[in-house]
Backbone as a printed PyTorch tensor [residue, N CA C, xyz], in Angstrom:
tensor([[[  0.8230,  -1.1930,   0.0000],
         [  0.0000,   0.0000,   0.0000],
         [  0.8690,   1.2600,   0.0000]],

        [[  1.9910,   1.1860,   0.6950],
         [  2.9060,   2.3230,   0.7200],
         [  3.3970,   2.6430,  -0.6900]],

        [[  3.8200,   1.6250,  -1.4120],
         [  4.3130,   1.8230,  -2.7750],
         [  3.2090,   2.3880,  -3.6550]],

        [[  2.0110,   1.8650,  -3.5160],
         [  0.8620,   2.3410,  -4.2830],
         [  0.6160,   3.8270,  -4.0070]],

        [[  0.6370,   4.2070,  -2.7290],
         [  0.4060,   5.6060,  -2.3610],
         [  1.5060,   6.5070,  -2.8890]],

        [[  2.7440,   6.0850,  -2.7670],
         [  3.8640,   6.8930,  -3.2500],
         [  3.8030,   7.0500,  -4.7630]],

        [[  3.5230,   5.9530,  -5.4640],
         [  3.4860,   6.0300,  -6.9280],
         [  2.3500,   6.9050,  -7.4120]],

        [[  1.3140,   7.0740,  -6.6060],
         [  0.2190,   7.9670,  -6.9600],
         [  0.5650,   9.4300,  -6.7600]],

        [[  1.6170,   9.7250,  -5.9880],
         [  1.9910,  11.0970,  -5.6740],
         [  3.1590,  11.6270,  -6.4920]],

        [[  3.9800,  10.7380,  -7.0250],
         [  5.1720,  11.1550,  -7.7550],
         [  5.1720,  10.5220,  -9.1360]],

        [[  5.7440,  11.2330, -10.0990],
         [  5.6910,  10.7610, -11.4780],
         [  6.7500,   9.7240, -11.8250]],

        [[  7.8530,   9.7130, -11.1410],
         [  8.9290,   8.7910, -11.4970],
         [  9.2900,   7.8890, -10.3340]],

        [[  8.3680,   7.0200,  -9.9640],
         [  8.6020,   6.0680,  -8.8910],
         [  8.7970,   4.6970,  -9.5220]],

        [[  9.8690,   4.0570,  -9.1360],
         [ 10.1060,   2.6760,  -9.5690],
         [ 10.0670,   1.8000,  -8.3370]],

        [[  9.4660,   0.6320,  -8.4790],
         [  9.2700,  -0.2590,  -7.3410],
         [  9.8570,  -1.6290,  -7.6430]],

        [[ 10.5220,  -2.1910,  -6.6210],
         [ 11.1500,  -3.4990,  -6.7260],
         [ 10.7510,  -4.3080,  -5.5040]],

        [[ 10.5900,  -5.6020,  -5.6850],
         [ 10.3370,  -6.4960,  -4.5590],
         [ 11.3930,  -7.5840,  -4.5940]],

        [[ 11.7090,  -8.0940,  -3.3920],
         [ 12.7410,  -9.1190,  -3.3330],
         [ 12.5270, -10.0500,  -2.1560]],

        [[ 13.0370, -11.2440,  -2.3140],
         [ 13.1900, -12.2030,  -1.2180],
         [ 14.6560, -12.6180,  -1.2700]],

        [[ 14.9760, -13.6100,  -2.0990],
         [ 16.3860, -13.8880,  -2.3810],
         [ 16.6960, -13.5700,  -3.8350]],

        [[ 15.6750, -13.2920,  -4.6090],
         [ 15.7810, -12.7360,  -5.9480],
         [ 15.1180, -11.3760,  -5.9250]],

        [[ 15.1380, -10.6600,  -7.0460],
         [ 14.5530,  -9.3130,  -7.0960],
         [ 13.8970,  -9.1090,  -8.4480]],

        [[ 12.8120,  -8.3440,  -8.4560],
         [ 12.0920,  -8.0750,  -9.6940],
         [ 11.5150,  -6.6660,  -9.6310]],

        [[ 11.4910,  -6.0000, -10.7670],
         [ 10.8380,  -4.6900, -10.8310],
         [  9.3490,  -4.9020, -11.0160]],

        [[  8.5470,  -4.1880, -10.2240],
         [  7.0900,  -4.3230, -10.2780],
         [  6.4020,  -2.9860, -10.5410]],

        [[  7.1350,  -2.0290, -11.0510],
         [  6.5970,  -0.6980, -11.3090],
         [  5.3100,  -0.7730, -12.1230]],

        [[  5.3090,  -1.5540, -13.1760],
         [  4.1510,  -1.6180, -14.0760],
         [  2.9150,  -2.1960, -13.3930]],

        [[  3.0950,  -2.9700, -12.3290],
         [  1.9530,  -3.5610, -11.6400],
         [  1.0870,  -2.4860, -10.9790]],

        [[  1.6690,  -1.3250, -10.6950],
         [  0.9620,  -0.2520, -10.0010],
         [  0.4430,   0.8340, -10.9370]],

        [[  0.8310,   0.7920, -12.1920],
         [  0.4470,   1.8400, -13.1440],
         [ -0.9930,   1.6470, -13.6090]],

        [[ -1.7810,   2.7020, -13.5030],
         [ -3.1620,   2.6870, -13.9690],
         [ -4.0860,   1.7670, -13.2010]],

        [[ -3.7030,   1.3960, -12.0010],
         [ -4.5130,   0.4870, -11.1890],
         [ -5.3240,   1.3080, -10.1940]],

        [[ -6.6170,   1.0920, -10.1880],
         [ -7.4970,   1.8020,  -9.2550],
         [ -7.5610,   1.1040,  -7.8940]],

        [[ -7.4610,  -0.2120,  -7.8960],
         [ -7.6080,  -0.9940,  -6.6720],
         [ -6.2490,  -1.5770,  -6.2760]],

        [[ -5.7270,  -1.1540,  -5.1390],
         [ -4.4040,  -1.5890,  -4.6900],
         [ -4.3430,  -3.1030,  -4.5100]],

        [[ -5.4600,  -3.7330,  -4.1670],
         [ -5.4310,  -5.1850,  -3.9840],
         [ -5.1060,  -5.9070,  -5.2830]],

        [[ -5.4940,  -5.3410,  -6.4070],
         [ -5.1430,  -5.9260,  -7.7070],
         [ -3.6330,  -5.8890,  -7.9250]],

        [[ -3.0290,  -4.7450,  -7.6150],
         [ -1.5730,  -4.6170,  -7.7600],
         [ -0.8460,  -5.5590,  -6.8130]],

        [[ -1.2970,  -5.6380,  -5.5840],
         [ -0.6650,  -6.5210,  -4.5950],
         [ -0.8050,  -7.9770,  -5.0330]],

        [[ -1.9610,  -8.3420,  -5.5510],
         [ -2.1560,  -9.7090,  -6.0450],
         [ -1.1640, -10.0170,  -7.1650]],

        [[ -0.9790,  -9.0790,  -8.0820],
         [ -0.0180,  -9.2910,  -9.1670],
         [  1.3950,  -9.4350,  -8.6240]],

        [[  1.7700,  -8.6080,  -7.6520],
         [  3.1000,  -8.7220,  -7.0430],
         [  3.2680, -10.1120,  -6.4370]],

        [[  2.2570, -10.5570,  -5.7060],
         [  2.3420, -11.8510,  -5.0210],
         [  2.3410, -13.0490,  -5.9660]],

        [[  1.7500, -12.9060,  -7.1390],
         [  1.6340, -14.0570,  -8.0330],
         [  2.5450, -13.9950,  -9.2600]],

        [[  2.9860, -12.7990,  -9.6530],
         [  3.7390, -12.6780, -10.8970],
         [  5.2030, -12.2640, -10.7230]],

        [[  5.5320, -11.6160,  -9.6260],
         [  6.9020, -11.1300,  -9.4470],
         [  7.8670, -12.2970,  -9.2760]],

        [[  9.0040, -12.1990,  -9.9370],
         [ 10.0350, -13.2350,  -9.8920],
         [ 11.0270, -12.8830,  -8.7880]],

        [[ 10.7310, -13.3210,  -7.5690],
         [ 11.5320, -12.9140,  -6.4060],
         [ 12.2520, -14.0610,  -5.7110]],

        [[ 12.0250, -15.2860,  -6.1740],
         [ 12.6950, -16.4320,  -5.5600],
         [ 13.8350, -16.8690,  -6.4660]],

        [[ 15.0300, -16.8470,  -5.9010],
         [ 16.2270, -17.2330,  -6.6480],
         [ 16.5840, -18.6790,  -6.3430]],

        [[ 16.7540, -19.0140,  -5.0660],
         [ 17.1270, -20.3700,  -4.6750],
         [ 16.0060, -21.0200,  -3.8720]],

        [[ 15.8070, -20.5380,  -2.6430],
         [ 14.8810, -21.2360,  -1.7500],
         [ 13.7970, -20.3520,  -1.1460]],

        [[ 13.7630, -19.0780,  -1.4990],
         [ 12.7220, -18.2040,  -0.9780],
         [ 12.9300, -17.7410,   0.4420]],

        [[ 14.1560, -17.9020,   0.9710],
         [ 14.4960, -17.3380,   2.2730],
         [ 15.2570, -16.0390,   2.0300]],

        [[ 14.9800, -15.0350,   2.8000],
         [ 15.5760, -13.7170,   2.5800],
         [ 17.0850, -13.7860,   2.3920]],

        [[ 17.5360, -13.1540,   1.3330],
         [ 18.9600, -12.9880,   1.0700],
         [ 19.1290, -11.5830,   0.4890]],

        [[ 19.1430, -10.6130,   1.3920],
         [ 19.2550,  -9.2170,   0.9810],
         [ 20.5060,  -9.0030,   0.1420]],

        [[ 21.6000,  -9.5980,   0.5490],
         [ 22.8640,  -9.4040,  -0.1510],
         [ 22.7720,  -9.7910,  -1.6120]],

        [[ 22.2130, -10.9620,  -1.8880],
         [ 22.0750, -11.3910,  -3.2850],
         [ 21.1270, -10.4730,  -4.0400]],

        [[ 19.9980, -10.1440,  -3.4340],
         [ 19.0330,  -9.2620,  -4.0940],
         [ 19.6580,  -7.8960,  -4.3870]],

        [[ 20.4070,  -7.3460,  -3.4320],
         [ 21.0460,  -6.0520,  -3.6590],
         [ 22.1000,  -6.1260,  -4.7540]],

        [[ 22.8570,  -7.2150,  -4.7780],
         [ 23.8880,  -7.3600,  -5.8040],
         [ 23.2580,  -7.4500,  -7.1960]],

        [[ 22.1720,  -8.1960,  -7.3260],
         [ 21.4630,  -8.2790,  -8.6080],
         [ 20.9070,  -6.9020,  -8.9720]],

        [[ 20.3250,  -6.2060,  -7.9880],
         [ 19.8260,  -4.8530,  -8.2470],
         [ 20.9480,  -3.9760,  -8.7890]],

        [[ 22.0870,  -4.0100,  -8.1240],
         [ 23.2330,  -3.1970,  -8.5460],
         [ 23.6210,  -3.5050,  -9.9910]],

        [[ 23.6980,  -4.7750, -10.3280],
         [ 24.1220,  -5.1700, -11.6710],
         [ 23.1020,  -4.8110, -12.7450]],

        [[ 21.8070,  -4.8940, -12.4260],
         [ 20.7680,  -4.6410, -13.4310],
         [ 20.3300,  -3.1880, -13.5030]],

        [[ 20.2080,  -2.5340, -12.3470],
         [ 19.5980,  -1.2080, -12.3160],
         [ 20.4430,  -0.1550, -11.6080]],

        [[ 21.5500,  -0.5180, -11.0280],
         [ 22.3500,   0.4140, -10.2340],
         [ 22.8050,   1.6400, -10.9810]],

        [[ 23.0930,   1.4960, -12.2580],
         [ 23.5760,   2.6460, -13.0410],
         [ 22.4980,   3.7140, -13.2440]],

        [[ 21.2420,   3.3630, -12.9420],
         [ 20.1460,   4.3200, -13.1160],
         [ 19.9490,   5.2190, -11.8930]],

        [[ 20.6610,   4.9510, -10.8250],
         [ 20.5900,   5.8030,  -9.6330],
         [ 21.4730,   7.0170,  -9.8750]],

        [[ 20.9120,   8.1950,  -9.6070],
         [ 21.6550,   9.4320,  -9.8230],
         [ 21.3970,  10.4350,  -8.7200]],

        [[ 21.9260,  11.6410,  -8.8630],
         [ 21.8400,  12.6460,  -7.7960],
         [ 20.4270,  13.1410,  -7.4910]],

        [[ 19.4500,  12.8360,  -8.3180],
         [ 18.0640,  13.2180,  -8.0380],
         [ 17.2660,  12.0550,  -7.4410]],

        [[ 17.9130,  10.9030,  -7.2840],
         [ 17.2420,   9.6970,  -6.8170],
         [ 17.1840,   9.6450,  -5.2980]],

        [[ 16.0130,   9.2840,  -4.7790],
         [ 15.8700,   8.9340,  -3.3770],
         [ 15.5120,   7.4560,  -3.3290]],

        [[ 16.2960,   6.6910,  -2.6100],
         [ 16.0760,   5.2540,  -2.4640],
         [ 15.4550,   5.0120,  -1.0990]],

        [[ 14.3150,   4.3130,  -1.0950],
         [ 13.6550,   3.9320,   0.1510],
         [ 13.5780,   2.4100,   0.1640]],

        [[ 14.1870,   1.8160,   1.1670],
         [ 14.1820,   0.3590,   1.3130],
         [ 13.2940,   0.0210,   2.4920]],

        [[ 12.3510,  -0.8630,   2.2720],
         [ 11.4540,  -1.3120,   3.3310],
         [ 11.7330,  -2.7850,   3.5850]],

        [[ 12.2210,  -3.0960,   4.7780],
         [ 12.5020,  -4.4860,   5.1100],
         [ 13.0940,  -4.6110,   6.4940]],

        [[ 13.0740,  -5.8250,   7.0070],
         [ 13.5540,  -6.0660,   8.3700],
         [ 15.0480,  -6.3610,   8.4510]],

        [[ 15.7170,  -6.4920,   7.3080],
         [ 17.1640,  -6.7630,   7.2470],
         [ 17.5370,  -8.0770,   7.9150]],

        [[ 16.6100,  -9.0010,   7.9730],
         [ 16.9170, -10.3510,   8.4690],
         [ 17.4070, -11.1520,   7.2750]],

        [[ 18.6840, -11.4080,   7.2510],
         [ 19.3660, -11.9080,   6.0630],
         [ 19.6880, -13.4000,   6.1040]],

        [[ 19.1830, -14.1130,   7.0910],
         [ 19.4260, -15.5580,   7.1860],
         [ 20.9060, -15.9150,   7.1300]],

        [[ 21.7090, -15.0520,   7.7000],
         [ 23.1620, -15.2790,   7.8310],
         [ 23.8910, -15.3550,   6.4860]],

        [[ 23.3020, -14.7820,   5.4440],
         [ 23.9830, -14.6750,   4.1540],
         [ 24.8960, -13.4460,   4.1620]],

        [[ 25.7740, -13.3430,   3.1710],
         [ 26.6420, -12.1700,   3.0410],
         [ 25.7860, -10.9220,   2.8310]],

        [[ 26.1350,  -9.8430,   3.5170],
         [ 25.3020,  -8.6360,   3.4750],
         [ 25.3880,  -7.8860,   2.1490]],

        [[ 26.5580,  -7.8930,   1.5280],
         [ 26.8060,  -7.0860,   0.3210],
         [ 26.4430,  -5.6260,   0.5940]],

        [[ 26.7450,  -5.1520,   1.7980],
         [ 26.4070,  -3.7770,   2.1800],
         [ 27.1120,  -2.7400,   1.3120]],

        [[ 28.1280,  -3.1610,   0.5720],
         [ 28.7940,  -2.2470,  -0.3510],
         [ 27.8070,  -1.6970,  -1.3910]],

        [[ 26.7500,  -2.4630,  -1.6760],
         [ 25.7550,  -1.9790,  -2.6450],
         [ 25.0320,  -0.7630,  -2.0800]],

        [[ 24.6530,  -0.8270,  -0.8060],
         [ 23.9830,   0.3180,  -0.1780],
         [ 24.9410,   1.4980,  -0.1190]],

        [[ 26.1920,   1.2260,   0.1920],
         [ 27.2130,   2.2890,   0.2130],
         [ 27.3220,   2.9440,  -1.1640]],

        [[ 27.3180,   2.1520,  -2.2010],
         [ 27.3760,   2.6660,  -3.5750],
         [ 26.1390,   3.4970,  -3.8980]],

        [[ 24.9760,   3.0190,  -3.4680],
         [ 23.7380,   3.7860,  -3.6700],
         [ 23.8430,   5.1420,  -2.9940]],

        [[ 24.3520,   5.1430,  -1.7660],
         [ 24.4480,   6.3820,  -1.0010],
         [ 25.3680,   7.3870,  -1.6910]],

        [[ 26.4390,   6.8960,  -2.3120],
         [ 27.3550,   7.7950,  -3.0170],
         [ 26.7190,   8.4030,  -4.2570]],

        [[ 25.8150,   7.6710,  -4.8870],
         [ 25.2230,   8.1230,  -6.1520],
         [ 23.8970,   8.8590,  -5.9690]],

        [[ 23.1200,   8.4730,  -4.9690],
         [ 21.7620,   8.9890,  -4.8050],
         [ 21.7330,  10.2670,  -3.9770]],

        [[ 20.6310,  10.9510,  -4.0700],
         [ 20.4110,  12.1240,  -3.2280],
         [ 20.2490,  11.6960,  -1.7740]],

        [[ 19.4320,  10.6470,  -1.5670],
         [ 19.1890,  10.1110,  -0.2270],
         [ 18.9590,   8.6100,  -0.2990]],

        [[ 19.2900,   7.9160,   0.7910],
         [ 18.9550,   6.5070,   0.9760],
         [ 18.3670,   6.3760,   2.3800]],

        [[ 17.1450,   5.8740,   2.4430],
         [ 16.4650,   5.6650,   3.7210],
         [ 16.0680,   4.2070,   3.8490]],

        [[ 16.0880,   3.7240,   5.0710],
         [ 15.6530,   2.3570,   5.3580],
         [ 14.4840,   2.4330,   6.3230]],

        [[ 13.3690,   1.8050,   5.9700],
         [ 12.2050,   1.7020,   6.8380],
         [ 12.1170,   0.2630,   7.3280]],

        [[ 12.2170,   0.0840,   8.6430],
         [ 12.2420,  -1.2590,   9.2150],
         [ 10.9460,  -1.5090,   9.9810]],

        [[ 10.1850,  -2.5590,   9.6090],
         [  8.9070,  -2.8270,  10.2760],
         [  9.0380,  -3.5560,  11.6100]],

        [[ 10.2540,  -3.8560,  12.0290],
         [ 10.4430,  -4.5120,  13.3200],
         [ 10.6650,  -3.4800,  14.4210]],

        [[ 10.3180,  -3.8260,  15.6600],
         [ 10.6350,  -2.9370,  16.7810],
         [ 12.1480,  -2.7160,  16.8480]],

        [[ 12.5450,  -1.5120,  17.1750],
         [ 13.9700,  -1.1680,  17.2240],
         [ 14.7510,  -2.0930,  18.1640]],

        [[ 14.0990,  -2.5840,  19.2020],
         [ 14.7800,  -3.4690,  20.1540],
         [ 15.1880,  -4.8040,  19.5140]],

        [[ 14.6210,  -5.1410,  18.3660],
         [ 14.9620,  -6.3900,  17.6640],
         [ 16.1010,  -6.2110,  16.6630]],

        [[ 16.4220,  -4.9520,  16.3560],
         [ 17.4330,  -4.6850,  15.3420],
         [ 18.7860,  -5.2390,  15.7890]],

        [[ 19.5240,  -5.7790,  14.8480],
         [ 20.8620,  -6.3270,  15.0810],
         [ 20.8550,  -7.4480,  16.1170]],

        [[ 19.7540,  -8.1830,  16.1670],
         [ 19.6910,  -9.3970,  16.9770],
         [ 19.4830, -10.5730,  16.0340]],

        [[ 20.0010, -11.7270,  16.4210],
         [ 19.8520, -12.9000,  15.5620],
         [ 20.4490, -12.6360,  14.1890]],

        [[ 19.6530, -12.8270,  13.1490],
         [ 20.1440, -12.6380,  11.7790],
         [ 19.8450, -11.2490,  11.2230]],

        [[ 19.4350, -10.3090,  12.0770],
         [ 19.1910,  -8.9350,  11.6380],
         [ 20.5230,  -8.1970,  11.4800]],

        [[ 20.7260,  -7.6180,  10.3110],
         [ 21.9580,  -6.8580,  10.0560],
         [ 21.6360,  -5.4290,   9.6300]],

        [[ 20.5880,  -4.8920,  10.2210],
         [ 20.1750,  -3.5370,   9.8580],
         [ 21.2950,  -2.5290,  10.1230]],

        [[ 22.1120,  -2.7550,  11.1280],
         [ 23.2320,  -1.8500,  11.4030],
         [ 24.2460,  -1.8220,  10.2730]],

        [[ 24.5100,  -2.9770,   9.6480],
         [ 25.4270,  -3.0360,   8.5050],
         [ 24.9210,  -2.1670,   7.3670]],

        [[ 23.6180,  -2.2580,   7.1050],
         [ 23.0310,  -1.4730,   6.0170],
         [ 22.8330,  -0.0160,   6.4330]],

        [[ 22.3660,   0.1750,   7.6640],
         [ 22.0770,   1.5240,   8.1400],
         [ 23.2970,   2.4290,   8.1550]],

        [[ 24.4910,   1.8410,   8.2910],
         [ 25.7210,   2.6340,   8.2620],
         [ 25.8780,   3.3800,   6.9440]],

        [[ 25.1840,   2.9150,   5.9130],
         [ 25.2980,   3.5280,   4.5870],
         [ 24.0030,   4.2020,   4.1520]],

        [[ 23.1190,   4.4650,   5.1020],
         [ 21.8570,   5.1500,   4.8180],
         [ 21.8920,   6.5360,   5.4540]],

        [[ 21.1220,   7.4380,   4.8970],
         [ 20.9960,   8.7630,   5.5110],
         [ 20.2800,   8.6500,   6.8480]],

        [[ 19.3600,   7.7040,   6.9440],
         [ 18.6780,   7.4560,   8.2080],
         [ 17.9340,   6.1310,   8.1220]],

        [[ 17.6860,   5.5310,   9.2760],
         [ 16.9260,   4.2930,   9.3900],
         [ 15.7750,   4.5800,  10.3490]],

        [[ 14.5690,   4.1870,   9.9400],
         [ 13.3760,   4.4860,  10.7300],
         [ 12.6380,   3.2080,  11.0860]],

        [[ 12.2160,   3.1150,  12.3360],
         [ 11.2470,   2.0810,  12.6990],
         [  9.9350,   2.5110,  12.0720]],

        [[  9.3220,   1.6180,  11.3310],
         [  8.1100,   1.9990,  10.6030],
         [  7.1190,   0.8350,  10.6490]],

        [[  6.4250,   0.7520,  11.7830],
         [  5.4980,  -0.3590,  12.0210],
         [  4.0480,   0.0710,  11.9990]],

        [[  3.7840,   1.3690,  11.9840],
         [  2.4080,   1.8370,  12.0200],
         [  2.3110,   3.1880,  11.3080]],

        [[  1.1180,   3.7060,  11.1830],
         [  0.9130,   4.9580,  10.4500],
         [  1.5750,   6.1510,  11.1320]],

        [[  1.5920,   6.1660,  12.4430],
         [  2.2230,   7.2770,  13.1570],
         [  3.7200,   7.3320,  12.8440]],

        [[  4.3720,   6.1730,  12.8300],
         [  5.7980,   6.1370,  12.5060],
         [  6.0390,   6.4790,  11.0390]],

        [[  5.1490,   6.0420,  10.1730],
         [  5.2680,   6.3990,   8.7590],
         [  5.1060,   7.9080,   8.5900]],

        [[  4.1950,   8.4880,   9.3320],
         [  3.9820,   9.9320,   9.2820],
         [  5.2430,  10.6800,   9.7220]],

        [[  5.9200,  10.1970,  10.7590],
         [  7.1750,  10.8190,  11.2080],
         [  8.2270,  10.7780,  10.1130]],

        [[  8.2850,   9.6420,   9.4110],
         [  9.2350,   9.5340,   8.3010],
         [  8.9000,  10.5510,   7.2120]],

        [[  7.6450,  10.6580,   6.8560],
         [  7.2300,  11.6050,   5.8030],
         [  7.5410,  13.0360,   6.2410]],

        [[  7.2930,  13.3610,   7.5080],
         [  7.6240,  14.6970,   8.0150],
         [  9.1280,  14.9520,   7.9370]],

        [[  9.9290,  13.9280,   8.1650],
         [ 11.3770,  14.0490,   8.0550],
         [ 11.7820,  14.4310,   6.6220]],

        [[ 11.0430,  13.9420,   5.6460],
         [ 11.3720,  14.2070,   4.2500],
         [ 11.0710,  15.6430,   3.8540]],

        [[ 10.1200,  16.2670,   4.5290],
         [  9.7070,  17.6180,   4.1210],
         [ 10.4460,  18.6910,   4.8760]]])
């Protein structure tokens, strides 16, 4: 729903989804009146499983870098929404660092409570070191704080 709302407000929004693979889903949100239709398409048509369907942020980020990384520029704002639970795979945090060097801003929105960050297989600190800011974003009030931060 967040992606749907953002794409309705800005003209050049690109959307990607990932698990251990990554796919662009921008077209799924274009000209769609009902967000549930777009979400259904994401859930059934997006090619996001590479090996076993367990989160592998590092692999997804590396594929993103190789396929679309050159399209990030000084007018780009990158917003990543995820819990950064990487199942003990390599982080490939250099990709986020590269994004930060090229983009105007890089933000991470984490739906987990902050007290869970960097516990177990969470590596949000590895990624957050290369973001302009990392926000706990579990409800509308927290999302509103993030939006206020942008303005």
